[in-house]
LUMKE-733196 format. One record per residue: y, x, z of N, C-alpha, C in turn. Coordinates in steps of 0.1 Angstrom, whole numbers, plus 2048, in hexadecimal, padded with zeros to 3 digits. Example, Ala and Ser with C-alpha at 12.3 -4.5 7.8 and 13.67 -1.06 7.14 Angstrom:
2
7C788484E7D387B84E7DF88484E7EA8808477F588984780088184F
END
This chain:
425
7F48068018007FE80080C8098018148067FA82280B7F982981180883281A80583681981484581681284D81181B85C80F81B86381C81686F81981187882280F87F82781B88583281B88A83882589383182F89D8298258A681F82D8A081183289180E82D88E80083288680283C8887F884587E7F48508727F38508667F98538587F284F8547EB85A8467EB85E83F7E78688447E98798497E287D84C7E188D8437D88938397DF89B82D7DD8A28337E08B48357D98B88377DA8C982B7D48D382E7DC8DF8247DA8EA8237C88EF81E7C48F381C7B38FA8137B69098127A99108097A791B7FD7A29167F17A69107E979C90C7E37979157E27889137D878191C7CA78091A7C47859217B278591C7AD77F92979D77B92779677193378F77F93C79177D94478C78294C77D78095177378E94F76578C94C75E78395676378696375E78096E75E77197076776C96376A75C96876275495A75975B94F75575694574675E94673C75393B72F75993D72D76A93973476792E73677792674177791C74778091875378190F74E77B90074477D8F873F77B8F273D76A8EF73B7678FC7377568FB74774E8F97507588FF75D74F8FB7687518ED76075B8E57667608DC7647548CE7697538C676974C8BA76E7518AC7677528A177075389777C74A89678575088B79074A88A79273D88779C73488D79A72688B79572187979972687379772586278972785B77F73286777373486176972D86777172487776471C87D75E71287175370E87374970686874C6F98717536EE86D7536E18757496D78707426CA8737406CC8857386D688B72C6DB8877226E488B7276EE89472D6F788F73770689273E70389B7446F88A074D6F28A47476EF8B873B6E58B47356E58BD72F6F18C27266F78BD7227038C272770F8CB7387108C673E7188CE74470A8D67477028D77496FE8E573E6FC8F072F6FA8EC7286FD8F672170A8FA72B7168F17267238F472C72790473771F90873A72491374871891874671492175170792476270F92276471D92777172192177072991376772690876972A8FC7787278F677C7338F078A7368E978F7278DE7827248D87837168D178B70A8D878970A8E278E6FD8E879F6FE8E97A37078E57B270D8E57B570F8D57AF7118CA7B07138BD7A87088B67A06FF8B87A26F48B479F6E98BE7A76E88C47A36DC8CF7A16CB8CA7976C48D17966B48CC79B6A98D37A16A08CC7A66998D07AA68E8C67AD6838C87B26788C17BD67A8B37C76818BA7D26878B07D568F8B37DC6968AB7E36A18A57EB6A88B57F569C8BC7FC6A18C67F569F8D37E969A8D17DF69A8DD7D76A68DC7D46A98D37CC6B88D27D46C78D57E46C38CF7EB6D08D37EF6CE8E47EF6C38E97F46C38F67EA6C79007D96C18FC7CE6C69037CC6D38FF7D16DB8F77CC6EA8F37D76F09017E36ED9017EC6F39087E56F39167E66E391E7E36E192B7D46EB92B7CA6EC9247BF6F29277C47049287D070B91F7D17139247D97159307DF7109337E670B93E7DD70E94B7D27059487C87069557BF7129557BA71994A7B672494D7BC7339527CB7309507D17389567D17359667D47299677D67299747C972C97C7BF72B9767B272E97C7AE73C97D7B37439777B174F9757A775596979E74996279774B95B7A175794B7AC75494A7B175993F7C17669467C076C94A7CD77594C7D27809487E07809497E778693F7E67969457E47A193C7E47B19407F37B194A7F07C194D7FA7C095980B7C59538097CD9468147D39408127CF93481B7CE92981C7D291D8167DB91680E7D890D8077E49058027E58F68017E78EE7FA7ED8E27ED7ED8E57E07E48DA7D27E78DF7CD7EB8D67C37F78D47B87F98C87AD7EC8C77AB7E88BC79D7DF8BC7937E58B57897E68B777E7E98AD7727E18AC7717DE8A37637D389E7597DC89674B7DD89B7407E88927357DE8957307E188471F7DB8857187E787C70C7E487C7067EF87570A7F38697117EC86071A7F18557277F585672E7EB85E73E7EF85D7417F586B74C7FB8677547FC8797657FE87076A7F78797787F08757807F388278B7F88837967FA88B7A17F788B7AA7F38937B77F088D7BF7F189A7CD7EC89A7D67E88A67DB7DB8A87DA7D68B17DF7C78B87EB7C98BD7F47C28B88027C18C18077B88BC8187B78BD8217AD8BC82B7B38AD8297AD8A382F7B18948397AA8948447B38928557AD8908507A387E85879787E85479087985F79386A85879085D86579085585E78984686778283E86677B83485E78882A85677F82185178681785C78E80B8687868098727908038777A080A87879E8138757AB81A86E7B88188627B38108537BB80B8517C681B84F7C082684B7C683083B7BF83483A7B683382F7B083882A7A38228227A882082179E81481679881681878981180B78280D8097838037FB77B8007F67797F37EF76E7ED7F07657FA7ED7587F67F474E7F87F67447F37FB7387F67F77308037FF7248097FB71F8177FE7128127F770B81B7F56FE81F7FE6F682680A6F08238126EA83180C6E38398086DA8337FE6D18447F46DA84D7F26E38487EA6EF8517F66FB85A8026FA85280A70285880E6FD8648146EF86281D6E48678126E38758056DF8707FA6E387B7F86E88877FB6FA8827F970088D80270489181270488881F70089481F6FD89E81B6F089B81A6E78A88156E78B38086ED8AF7FD6F48B98057008C180A70A8B980D7198C081D7138C982470A8C08317048C982D6FF8D38236F98D58206F28E18186FB8E880E7038E880A70B8F38137188F281E71A8EE8277268ED81E7348EF8137368E780973D8E48067428D68027518D67F97548C97EE7578CE7DF74D8C87D67528CD7CF75B8C17D275B8BA7C67648AC7CF76A8A57CD77D8AA7D57838A17CE77F8947DA78288A7D77858787D37928777CF79386D7C779E8677D07A68587D87AE85E7E07B68547DB7C68507DD7C68467DB7D68447E37DC83C7E77E983E7EB7F283D7E47FF8347EA80782B7E58158287EA82182A7E48288357E98358377EA8428307E083E8277DE8488197D78558207D085482C7C885F82E7D086783B7DB86383E7E386B8497DB86B8557D887A85C7D787D8667DD87C8707E78778737EB87387E7F486787E80086688880485A8897F984B88E7FE84188D7F483A8927E683988E7DD83B8827D283F8837CF8498897D585388F7CF85E8967D08578A67DB8508AA7D78488B67CC8408B77CB8378AC7BF82F8AC7B18368B17B08418A87A484B8AC7A084F8B97AB8568BC7AA8598CB7A98538D47AC8468D47AF83D8DC79A8368E07988348D37888308D178083C8D77818448D977E84C8E377C84D8F07848428F778584190377D83690977A83291577782791B77D81B91977580F9147808019107807FC91778C7F191978E7E69237847DB92077D7DB9127757CE9157697D890C7617CE90C7557D39007497C88FD7477C48F573B7B58F27387B48E472D7AF8E27287AB8D772579C8D572A79A8CB72D78A8C571F78A8C071C7778C070F7758B871077A8A971878189F71778589271179189171279B8A070E7A789E7157B18A27257AB8A07317B68A072E7B78AE7327C58AE7357CB8C07467CC8BA74B7C88C775B7C78C77607D18D27667D58D776D7DD8DD77D7DE8DF7837DD8E77907DF8E97987EA8F47A37F28F17AC7F98F97B77F88FA7BE7FF9037CF7FA9077D38069017DB80B8FA7EB8158F67F48149007F281D9077FC82091680582B91680183390E80984190B81884090682084190A83083F90382E8478F78298578F982885C8ED8248598E38178538E280E84C8DE8148418D48198378DA8218298D782A82F8CD83383B8D484183D8C58388438BA82C8498B98248508AE8228458A681E8398AC81A82B8A782382B8A082D8238A583F8208A384282589884683189784983F88B84383D88283483C88382883987782B83086D82982387682A81487283681286684181587084E81286D85181785A84781F85684882584883F81E83D83781284483080B83B8317FA83A82F7F682F82E7E88318207E98308187D58328107D083480C7C382B7FE7C582B7F77B68207F37B082D7F37A28297ED7998347DE79582D7D779A8347C87998317C378D8317C578683D7C077B8457CB7758507CF76984B7D87638507E375E8507E375D8427F075583F7F67488407EF7408467F373284A7FC7398587F47428617F974686F80874B86D80875686381575E86082075185C81A74985182674084E82B73885781F73486482372F87282C73487682774387C83374D87E84174987B84174887185274B86B85473B86F85073086885572486C85C72587885372A88085872689186473189486073B88F86F74788E87D73E88D87C73988088373487B88A72388088572188D88B71989389271B89E89172B8A389772F8B28A47308AB8AB7338BA8BB7318B48C07408BC8B47468BF8BA7558C78AE75E8C58B076B8C48A37778C489C7748D08917758CE8827758D78777758DA86C7728DF85C7758DA85876A8CD8617648C685D75B8BC8617688B086576F8B386C77A8A885D7828A08517858AB84678B8AA83B7838AA82F7868A48207818A28177898A580F7818A97FF78A8AE7F978D89F7F579B8A07EF7A38917E87AD8987DB7AD8907D77B888D7D77C18837DD7D08817E27D78767D47DF8747CE7E186A7C47E78687CA7F185A7C980185C7C98088527BB8088487BB80283E7B08028337B081182E7B88168317B082782A7A682A8317A982B83B79B82D84679182484879581784878D80B84A78E8038417868008377887F782A7827EC82E78A7E182A7827D182E77C7CE8247727C282976C7BF81E7717B481D7727AE80D7767A280676C79780076C78D80476378780076B7787FF76576F7F876C7637F17667547FA77474E7FC7717428007727357F87647327FA75E7247F27627137F276270C7EB76B7017EB75E6F67ED75E6EA7F275A6E07F47606D27F075D6CF7E47636C47DF7576B47E67636AF7ED75C6A47F675C6987EE7606987E575968B7DC75A68A7D17526957CE74D69A7BE73C69C7C17386947BC7266997BA7246A17AD71A6AA7AF71B6B77A77186B27967126A879570E6A37897196A078272769578A73269378373A69F77F7376AC78D7406B878773C6C077972E6C177772C6C476A72A6BB75C72B6B176072F6A775673C6A874F7476AF75A7546AD7577596BC75074F6C37547536D474C74D6D77417446CC73F7386CE7337446CF7237426DB7237496DB7117566E470F7596E67247646EE72A7626FC72E7556FF73274D70573574270B73273B71573472A71573372771273E71970E73D71470374970570C7486FE7107526F37147516EE71575D6E170F7616DB70F76E6D371B76F6D771F77C6D172D7836C772978C6BC73678B6B573279A6B97367A56B47317B16B57347BF6AB73D7C36A97417D06B573A7DB6BF7427D66CA73C7E36D67407E36DB74C7DE6D67567E76D87667E16DA7677D16C87677CF6CA7697BE6D475D7B46D67537B66E474D7B26F17567B46F37597BC6FF7627C070076C7B86F47737B66F377E7AB6F777C79E6F277179A6F376778F70176878C70B76279871876079672176F79771B77879C72178579C72478B78D71878B78671378F77B71D78877071B77877272877376773877576B73777577674577D77A74F78C77574279077674779D76F74C79976274B79275C74D79175175B78874F75C78075676677675676776D75E76E75F75F76D75376876174F76775974C77774C74877975074278374A73878674473179573772B7987307297A27247227A27297137A972070C7A271E6FD7AA7136FB7B07156F57BA7086F27C570B6E67CD7006E07CF7016D27D96F96C77D16EC6C97C96E96C07C76D76C47C66D86D37D06CA6DA7CE6C66E27C56CF6E87BB6D16F07B16DD6F77B46DA7017A86EA7097A66EC70B7996F77097926FF70678870971078470671777A71172277871971F76C72772077173271D76773D72376773D72975774373475374973274874F73D74275473E73475F73073176673273677272573777672572777871C72577C71671578C71B71479272670C79C72E70A7A77217097A97187047B070D7017B370670C7A77017167AB6FC7257B17077297B171372C7BB71D7317C771D72E7CA71F7207D772171B7E07127227D97047227E06FB7227E66FA7357D86FF73B7DB6FC74D7E07067527DE71474C7E37237557F37227567F772575B80672875C80A73575581073774D81274574681F74C74A82574B75882E75475982975A76782075C76A81876576F81077276B80D77C77480778476D7FD7827697F378F75C7E578A7597DB7897677DF79276C7D379277B7D57877847E077E7847DD7717897D87667817DC7687727D975E76D7C575D76B7C476676B7B37677647AC76A7767B07647807AD76178D79E75878E79675E79478D74C79479574379B79C7457A87A173E7B07AE7357A57B373D79F7BF7347917B972A7897AD7307807A672777879E71F77E79872078E79671079779F7067997AC70C79F7B47037A27BD6FE7977C270678E7C97007817C26F97777B36FA7737AF6FA7687A26ED76B79A6F177778F6E577D7986DB7847996E07927A06D879B7A96CD7947B76D77907BF6CD78B7BF6C57847B96CA7757B96C476A7AF6BC76379C6C57657916C076578E6B576D7906B677978A6B17847926A778979F6AD78E7AB6A67907A86A179E7A66AC7A77A46AB7B67AD6AE7B97B76A77C37C06AD7CE7BD6B57D67C86C37D77C56CD7DF7CA6C87F17BF6BD7F77C16B78007B66B880E7B86BB8187AE6BD82079F6B08207A46A781B79A69F81979269D80C7966A380478F6A67F57896B07F578D6BF7FB78B6CC7F778C6D480277E6DA80A77A6DF81577D6F08127836F581878170681677670C82376C71381B76171382275D72481E75C72C82975E73D82874974182774273A82C73773782F73073582172773D81872273580B71972C80F71072E81C70172781E70671882671471782D71970E83372170582772570A81D72D7048107206FC80B71570480970B6FD7FF7026F08097006F58176FF6E881E7066DD81E70F6DD8227186D482371B6CC81771A6D580971C6CE7FE70D6C37FF7036CA8016F46C07FD6F86B48076FE6B58126FC6A981B7056A18197116A181371969881271D69180471069A7FC70F6967EC71869B7E57206A87EA72E6A97E37286BC7DB7356BE7D47336CB7CD7396D87D772F6E37D67356EC7DC7396F67D17456F67CE74A7097C474A7137CD73F71D7C673F72A7CD7467347C374B73A7CC7597457CA7527567C575275B7BD7507697BE76076E7C775977C7CC7697817D37727867CC7807887C978878D7C278A79D7C778B7A77BE78D7B47C379C7B57D07987C27D47A47C27E07AE7C87DA7AC7D27CE7B97D87C77C07CC7BD7B97C27B77C17B67B27C97AC7BC7C47AD7CB7CD7A67D77DC7AC7D67D87BE7D77E57C37DE7EC7C77D27E87C77C87EF7C57B97F87BC7BA7F47AF7B97F87A67B98077A17C27FE7A77CF80A7A37DB8157AE7DA8127BC7D581F7C67D38297BF7C98257B57BF82D7B07B58317A27BA82C79F7C88377937CC82F7887C58247827C481C77B7BA80D7767C581076A7C98077667D07FD75D7CB7EE75F7D37E575B7CB7E274C7CD7D87477C97D87387CC7D17347DC7D472F7DF7D072D7EF7BF72E7F27C07348007B47368007A87407F57AD7497ED7AE7547E679C7597E97A275F7F679A76B7FB79876B80878B76F80D78C77181C78878281F79078582478F79882E78A79583578279E8387797A08447767B28497707B285276D7AB85F77A7A386777C79686878578F87178479287F79179888679179789278978B89C78078C8A477E7828AE78977D8B478D76C8B57947668BC7907648CD79A76C8D27957688E57957738EB7937828E379378D8ED7A17918EA7AD78F8E77BC7918EC7C57878E97CD7808ED7D67778EC7E377E8F17F07758E97FE7758ED80476B8F48087698FF81176090382075F8FF8247578FA8347598F883D75390383B75490E83E75391A84075D92583676492483377292D83677C92984178293284678E92B83E79A92C
END
């Protein structure tokens, strides 16, 4: 990622007093964590997390009640009660945190702190996806009511392999005894450390001021941060947002696709509508084998795998006339040829005529869950092939946003290991 110029302010990450679970007051740290709110597969995943521990963080990020207002108030009351009972407690002093996620294949380390907010036009924090206004509005009301940031966004920057500054502090800190250590049921081992040395904090601050970041995961929460900041009349805690900042020169992220669940569209009808506009082939399962076929087709052009009727249908080679009629021409070629662009502009908007609203389209990260839900509902799962990270970065640098929910970067930080109150100094 390009660095900021000499007269420009880059990233500014400040310490805060993290809210953390008190291990002695919960069954286990693993049992109270959750994936980010938009990754939890509902309803099954939500119920599983709720039953894992009475204090699972999902009760705060996805509260259950009859109305949105009741949900937000319930979450705020729950957080207040857990603080009063000592289930969650603030750390004694403001700090930056080093956070590590590791499994047999991946090692990811980064810094958790409160990042100064800036609009995309400033070129400091770059979004790469559009957002949905209804989700931003709901998250804003939840944060406003709770006066807290519960989930760190995942942001990336590139140090270009520097052996000093923030990267050096992160690696040195990871050699010390951690504040907490736990292993979640997905097999990831999590560790968290506090960075308390003033010299190390200064090294981090000086280094990050030369960089810009890409939002890897959390576009709706970043948009929410900015909306809530605009509501304030004076500088304060709303000028900063909770983030995990990862140097992908040292710790490259994985990029996965986010799949679509078309609730009111059976597979037979979906295929009938695209007949003559795309090539359609039935491919053999099981799912991993069908995904291999999708990957092969995606290497040659736009391709989608439709499921939901017990089989797998590869849809590729779109009609050039359809693309010419439906795809905007005022965007870069890399944007016009994205699978997500073709899906939304050509298929969803023009061929299938499905509104991009929650009651019509679900966004599901897990491939098996998307297929299972489509089969259960008599709907269509549109399985996507992931876009390359360099394409995402290139478009972000140009100020071009991709269609919403185009990518899933990971591993994502576990929710519940460290939170930020906006009322505790």
